[in-house]
N, C-alpha and C positions, 0 to 999 in steps of 0.2 A: 489719401487712401489709407484705410485702417489696417493695421498688421494683423496677419493670422497668427494666433495662439499657436505655439510650438506644441505639438502633441507627439508623444513616443508611441509607437504601435503597441497595441495590446498584445501581452505574451501569448504564445501559442499553447492553447490548452491541451495540446498533444505531446508537448515537451515533457520530459520527466523532471519530477521535483525529488529532491534528496533530502531525506530526514535522518538525523542523527538518532541512533539507538544506544543502549546502554553498552558500554563495552563488554568485551569477553575476555576472560582469563584462560590462556592456553599454555600449558607447560611452562608456567611462570612469567609469561609475557602478557600484556595487556594489548589487545586486539581491538582496534576502532570498528564499530558496526554501523552501517549505514543502510537505509532502505531508498532504492530509487523506484519511484512511482510514476506511473503514467496512465493516461485514459487513452486507450487504442482506438483507432479508427473503426473497429468493430464493435464499439460501445462498451467493451470489457476493460476492467481495470487491472494492469498488470504490473508486477514488480521483482525486482531482484536484489540480492544482498550484496553489499560492497564492504570487503573486510580491508582494513590498513594495518599492516604490520610493519616491521623494521625493515623488510625486504622489498616494500613498496606496497601496490594494492592488488587485490583479487576481487572478481566477482563472480557469482553464479549467473546462470541464464535466467530468465524470467520463470521462476519456479512458482510464483504466486498468480492466481488468476480469479477473479470475482466479478459478479454482476455489478457490484457498488464497492465504493471506497471503502466504505464501514465494514463490508463482509471481508476485504483483503486485510485490512488491519486487524480484525479478529483473528484471522489465520496467523498473521504475524505474531501477535500477542500469545497467540496458542503455543507457539514454540518454545521449549524449555531451553535451557543453557546447554544441555546435553546434545540437543538437536543442533544447535548453532555450532557447537564445538564438532560434531560430525560432519556439518556442512563444510566448515573451514578446513577440517582435515582432508576431506575429500578433493578439495581444489588447491590445497597447499603443496 
């Protein structure tokens, strides 16, 4: 009897993928910034920001929503450092 090859299940395309962004400097402290991106069941791309600081981690709700992954990334890239600092300050 021939052995069946071991196959791992394909990753769920709906599971979020996390990307590292440029860190943010806030009040002399370096804050790690990540983007959690997922393709939702309704076909939209949604994302949230994750901030890592000395006190642990904080995250926004899904503040990004777009019809395509490229459009979502354009929104993220369009944020200036001052917007990121304001978002971080609002949840810190």
